[in-house]
C-alpha positions as CSV (number, residue, x, y, z in Angstrom):
1,M,-149.3,-30.6,-44.5
2,Q,-147.2,-31.8,-47.4
3,Y,-143.3,-31.9,-47.3
4,R,-140.7,-31.5,-50.0
5,R,-137.0,-32.2,-50.4
6,L,-134.8,-29.1,-50.2
7,G,-133.1,-29.1,-53.5
8,N,-131.1,-32.3,-54.0
9,T,-130.6,-32.8,-50.2
10,G,-132.3,-35.4,-48.1
11,L,-133.8,-32.6,-45.9
12,K,-137.6,-32.4,-46.0
13,V,-139.4,-29.1,-45.2
14,S,-143.1,-28.2,-45.0
15,E,-144.5,-26.6,-48.2
16,I,-145.5,-23.6,-46.0
17,S,-143.0,-22.2,-43.6
18,L,-143.1,-19.4,-41.0
19,G,-140.9,-16.4,-41.1
20,S,-140.3,-13.5,-38.7
21,W,-139.3,-10.5,-41.0
22,L,-141.2,-7.3,-40.0
23,T,-143.1,-9.2,-37.3
24,Y,-141.5,-10.9,-34.4
25,G,-139.5,-8.6,-32.1
26,G,-141.2,-5.7,-33.9
27,Y,-144.8,-4.7,-34.1
28,V,-146.2,-8.1,-33.1
29,E,-146.3,-8.7,-29.4
30,E,-144.2,-11.6,-28.2
31,Q,-147.3,-13.4,-26.9
32,N,-148.9,-13.4,-30.4
33,A,-145.6,-14.4,-32.0
34,A,-145.3,-17.4,-29.7
35,A,-148.9,-18.3,-30.3
36,S,-148.4,-18.2,-34.1
37,I,-145.3,-20.4,-33.9
38,E,-147.2,-22.9,-31.7
39,K,-150.1,-22.9,-34.1
40,A,-147.8,-23.4,-37.1
41,Y,-146.1,-26.3,-35.4
42,D,-149.4,-27.9,-34.5
43,L,-150.5,-27.6,-38.1
44,G,-147.5,-29.6,-39.3
45,I,-145.2,-26.7,-40.2
46,N,-141.6,-27.9,-39.4
47,F,-139.7,-25.0,-41.0
48,F,-139.0,-21.7,-39.2
49,D,-137.0,-18.8,-40.6
50,T,-135.4,-15.7,-39.0
51,A,-132.3,-13.6,-39.3
52,N,-129.8,-11.8,-37.1
53,V,-130.7,-8.4,-38.5
54,Y,-134.5,-8.7,-37.8
55,M,-134.9,-6.1,-35.0
56,R,-131.2,-6.5,-34.3
57,G,-131.5,-9.9,-32.9
58,E,-134.8,-9.6,-31.1
59,A,-136.6,-11.8,-33.6
60,E,-134.1,-14.6,-33.0
61,I,-134.7,-14.4,-29.3
62,V,-138.5,-14.6,-29.7
63,V,-138.3,-17.5,-32.1
64,G,-135.7,-19.4,-30.0
65,K,-137.8,-19.0,-26.9
66,A,-141.0,-20.2,-28.6
67,L,-139.4,-23.2,-30.2
68,K,-137.7,-24.3,-26.9
69,R,-140.7,-26.3,-25.9
70,Y,-140.2,-28.7,-28.9
71,V,-137.7,-31.5,-29.5
72,R,-134.9,-29.9,-31.5
73,D,-134.8,-32.5,-34.2
74,S,-138.5,-32.1,-34.9
75,Y,-138.1,-28.8,-36.8
76,V,-135.8,-27.0,-39.3
77,L,-134.4,-23.7,-38.2
78,A,-132.8,-21.1,-40.5
79,T,-131.1,-17.8,-39.8
80,K,-129.0,-15.4,-41.9
81,V,-125.9,-13.2,-41.9
82,F,-124.8,-10.1,-43.9
83,W,-126.5,-6.9,-42.8
84,P,-125.0,-4.5,-40.2
85,M,-125.3,-5.6,-36.6
86,G,-123.3,-2.7,-35.2
87,D,-121.6,0.6,-36.2
88,G,-118.1,-0.9,-36.6
89,P,-116.4,-1.5,-40.0
90,N,-116.5,-5.3,-39.4
91,D,-120.0,-5.5,-38.2
92,R,-121.4,-6.2,-41.6
93,G,-120.8,-8.3,-44.8
94,L,-119.6,-11.8,-45.4
95,S,-116.0,-11.6,-44.1
96,R,-114.8,-14.6,-42.2
97,K,-114.8,-12.5,-39.0
98,H,-118.4,-11.4,-39.4
99,V,-119.8,-14.8,-40.5
100,I,-118.2,-16.7,-37.6
101,E,-119.0,-14.1,-35.0
102,Q,-122.5,-13.7,-36.1
103,C,-123.2,-17.4,-36.2
104,H,-122.1,-17.7,-32.6
105,A,-124.2,-14.7,-31.6
106,S,-127.3,-16.2,-33.4
107,L,-126.8,-19.5,-31.8
108,K,-126.8,-17.8,-28.4
109,R,-129.9,-15.7,-29.1
110,L,-131.7,-18.8,-30.5
111,N,-130.6,-20.8,-27.5
112,T,-129.5,-23.8,-29.7
113,D,-126.3,-25.6,-30.6
114,Y,-126.8,-25.5,-34.3
115,V,-129.0,-24.1,-37.1
116,D,-130.2,-26.3,-39.9
117,I,-129.7,-23.6,-42.6
118,Y,-127.4,-20.6,-42.5
119,Y,-128.0,-18.0,-45.3
120,C,-125.8,-15.4,-46.8
121,H,-128.5,-12.7,-46.7
122,R,-127.0,-10.9,-49.7
123,Y,-123.9,-11.1,-51.9
124,D,-120.8,-9.2,-50.5
125,P,-118.7,-7.7,-53.3
126,E,-116.1,-6.5,-50.8
127,T,-115.2,-10.0,-49.6
128,P,-113.5,-12.7,-51.7
129,L,-116.1,-15.4,-52.3
130,E,-113.6,-18.2,-51.3
131,E,-113.2,-16.5,-47.8
132,T,-117.0,-16.6,-47.3
133,L,-117.4,-20.2,-48.5
134,R,-114.5,-21.4,-46.4
135,A,-115.9,-19.8,-43.3
136,L,-119.3,-21.5,-43.9
137,D,-117.6,-24.8,-44.6
138,D,-115.8,-24.5,-41.3
139,L,-119.1,-23.9,-39.5
140,V,-120.6,-27.0,-41.2
141,R,-117.6,-29.1,-40.2
142,Q,-118.0,-27.9,-36.6
143,G,-121.6,-29.0,-36.6
144,K,-122.9,-25.5,-36.0
145,V,-124.5,-25.3,-39.4
146,L,-126.0,-28.2,-41.4
147,Y,-126.8,-26.6,-44.7
148,V,-125.6,-23.5,-46.5
149,G,-127.9,-21.1,-48.4
150,V,-128.0,-17.7,-50.0
151,S,-130.6,-15.0,-50.4
152,E,-131.2,-12.7,-53.4
153,W,-128.0,-13.7,-55.2
154,T,-128.0,-13.5,-59.0
155,A,-127.8,-16.6,-61.2
156,E,-124.2,-15.6,-62.1
157,Q,-123.2,-15.3,-58.4
158,I,-124.8,-18.7,-57.6
159,T,-123.0,-20.3,-60.4
160,E,-119.7,-18.9,-59.4
161,A,-120.2,-20.1,-55.8
162,V,-121.1,-23.6,-56.9
163,H,-118.1,-23.9,-59.2
164,L,-115.7,-22.5,-56.6
165,A,-117.0,-24.9,-53.9
166,D,-116.5,-27.8,-56.2
167,K,-113.0,-26.7,-57.1
168,K,-112.0,-26.2,-53.5
169,L,-114.0,-29.1,-52.1
170,L,-116.0,-26.9,-49.9
171,D,-119.6,-27.4,-48.7
172,R,-122.1,-26.5,-51.5
173,I,-125.0,-24.0,-51.5
174,V,-128.2,-26.1,-51.4
175,V,-130.9,-23.4,-51.0
176,N,-131.7,-19.9,-52.3
177,Q,-134.2,-17.5,-50.7
178,P,-135.5,-15.1,-53.3
179,Q,-138.6,-12.9,-53.4
180,Y,-141.2,-14.6,-55.6
181,S,-144.9,-14.1,-56.1
182,M,-147.5,-13.6,-58.8
183,L,-146.4,-9.9,-58.8
184,Q,-142.7,-10.4,-58.6
185,R,-141.3,-13.1,-61.0
186,Y,-137.8,-12.1,-61.8
187,I,-136.3,-15.4,-60.7
188,E,-138.1,-17.4,-63.5
189,K,-135.7,-16.2,-66.3
190,E,-132.3,-17.2,-64.9
191,V,-132.2,-18.0,-61.2
192,L,-134.6,-21.0,-61.4
193,P,-132.9,-22.7,-64.3
194,V,-129.5,-22.3,-62.7
195,S,-130.8,-23.6,-59.4
196,E,-132.4,-26.6,-61.0
197,K,-129.2,-27.4,-62.8
198,H,-127.1,-27.4,-59.6
199,G,-129.7,-29.0,-57.3
200,I,-130.5,-25.8,-55.3
201,G,-134.0,-25.5,-53.9
202,Q,-136.0,-22.3,-53.5
203,V,-137.5,-21.1,-50.2
204,V,-139.4,-18.0,-51.4
205,W,-140.2,-14.9,-49.3
206,S,-143.1,-12.6,-49.7
207,P,-145.2,-15.1,-51.7
208,L,-148.3,-13.0,-50.9
209,A,-146.6,-9.8,-52.1
210,Q,-146.5,-8.1,-48.7
211,G,-150.2,-8.9,-48.3
212,V,-151.4,-7.5,-51.6
213,L,-152.4,-11.0,-52.7
214,T,-154.6,-11.5,-49.7
215,G,-157.1,-9.0,-51.2
216,K,-157.2,-6.7,-48.2
217,Y,-156.1,-3.6,-50.1
218,K,-158.7,-2.0,-52.4
219,K,-158.1,0.4,-55.2
220,G,-158.9,4.0,-54.2
221,E,-159.4,3.1,-50.5
222,K,-157.3,3.8,-47.5
223,A,-155.2,0.9,-46.2
224,P,-156.9,-1.0,-43.4
225,E,-155.9,0.1,-39.9
226,G,-153.2,-2.1,-38.5
227,S,-152.1,-3.4,-41.9
228,R,-148.5,-3.1,-43.0
229,A,-149.3,-0.5,-45.7
230,A,-150.9,1.7,-43.1
231,Q,-147.5,2.1,-41.3
232,E,-145.4,5.1,-42.3
233,N,-142.3,3.0,-43.1
234,Y,-144.1,0.6,-45.4
235,K,-146.4,2.8,-47.5
236,G,-146.5,1.5,-51.1
237,L,-145.2,-1.9,-49.9
238,F,-142.0,-1.7,-51.8
239,G,-143.6,-0.8,-55.1
240,L,-146.1,-3.7,-55.0
241,L,-149.2,-1.7,-54.0
242,T,-150.1,-0.1,-57.4
243,D,-153.4,0.4,-59.2
244,E,-152.3,-2.0,-61.9
245,N,-151.6,-4.8,-59.3
246,L,-154.9,-4.1,-57.5
247,D,-156.7,-4.5,-60.8
248,R,-155.0,-7.9,-61.2
249,V,-156.0,-8.8,-57.7
250,E,-159.7,-8.3,-58.4
251,L,-159.5,-10.6,-61.4
252,L,-157.6,-13.2,-59.4
253,K,-160.3,-13.2,-56.8
254,E,-162.7,-14.5,-59.4
255,V,-160.3,-17.3,-60.3
256,A,-159.9,-18.2,-56.6
257,A,-163.6,-18.3,-56.0
258,E,-164.2,-20.6,-58.9
259,N,-161.6,-23.0,-57.4
260,E,-163.2,-22.6,-54.0
261,L,-160.0,-21.1,-52.6
262,S,-159.1,-17.9,-50.8
263,L,-157.0,-15.5,-52.9
264,A,-154.1,-16.1,-50.5
265,N,-154.3,-19.9,-51.0
266,L,-154.5,-19.5,-54.8
267,A,-151.4,-17.4,-54.7
268,L,-149.5,-19.9,-52.5
269,A,-150.7,-22.9,-54.6
270,W,-149.5,-21.0,-57.7
271,I,-146.0,-20.6,-56.1
272,L,-145.9,-24.3,-55.2
273,R,-146.6,-25.3,-58.9
274,Q,-142.8,-24.9,-59.3
275,N,-141.1,-28.1,-58.5
276,N,-137.9,-26.3,-57.6
277,V,-139.7,-24.4,-54.8
278,A,-139.4,-26.3,-51.6
279,S,-141.4,-24.0,-49.4
280,A,-143.3,-20.7,-49.4
281,L,-142.3,-18.5,-46.5
282,V,-145.2,-16.7,-44.9
283,G,-145.5,-14.3,-42.0
284,A,-148.2,-14.2,-39.3
285,S,-149.2,-11.7,-36.7
286,R,-152.1,-13.9,-35.5
287,P,-152.4,-17.7,-35.1
288,E,-155.5,-17.9,-37.2
289,Q,-153.5,-16.6,-40.2
290,M,-151.6,-19.8,-40.1
291,E,-154.7,-21.9,-40.2
292,E,-155.7,-20.2,-43.5
293,N,-152.3,-20.4,-45.1
294,V,-151.7,-24.1,-44.6
295,K,-154.7,-24.9,-46.6
296,A,-152.7,-24.2,-49.8
297,S,-150.4,-27.2,-49.1
298,G,-151.2,-30.0,-51.5
299,V,-153.5,-27.9,-53.8
300,K,-152.9,-28.7,-57.5
301,L,-154.1,-26.1,-59.9
302,S,-155.4,-27.2,-63.3
303,E,-153.7,-26.3,-66.5
304,E,-156.8,-24.2,-67.4
305,T,-156.6,-22.3,-64.1
306,L,-152.8,-21.7,-64.5
307,A,-153.4,-20.4,-68.1
308,R,-156.1,-18.0,-66.8
309,I,-153.8,-16.7,-64.1
310,E,-151.0,-16.2,-66.7
311,D,-153.3,-14.1,-68.8
312,I,-154.3,-11.9,-65.9
313,L,-150.7,-11.4,-64.8
314,R,-149.5,-10.7,-68.3
């Protein structure tokens, strides 16, 4: 396993990290979830990601319980705040009240004294940005949060937050968590350049495009039983499961085979070609999936291979 600095910080995270969205506390049994975390740790993954909203806190409980066997300073733990955690008017967003209360609740569920990274899960237009940044700064000063991040913020929102933090002498954003894959590349135009300018690293989610870039879905065929696309709530995989994308996948399989890589490892190595990407966040419902995914760490794709991939994606 190779490790990278998170933006301009001194924190080093594994190139492949393990997330818990749509898995832990949900359709993956706790035993399998714990086994996947254990396997990831044994393979050198030191970065584990969750959020308060995943199964309304259940994912945090599962992750916290599984990580309890390890020395706390041996891994990096991230969680998030923004989405509704109740039915009340203050049970959502990035108000000082919600940010502080949900941090305390997350720490309790994770059974830890601090989280390494605390993300604003989305931008909150209903809360003054300074209120949010000051609440996060207080949590950093109290030692409950070590680094502050955002997820799915625009380049303009990131820039505003950086400038305001500098002006008010508040703790800066150091990491962004966007969706990024061969099939979803919107961050390349503005988010990546702005992040590089301000020393903000990327920890990207859905690098395998909800499983489409594993090659398990075939054009004209029914989704495999037990796969995410076979579930009623996730049919179409958020617009990624299209005939056009499946055509691309077939061509990408040829490139992967020529490079003696699985399609998933080709997709992950392609993500990691970006120096601003600190880690690719994968999910796992079985331990053996982690064994496959970590093989992408350290893989360098040739310029010729990258050019072929670009032609296919274009």
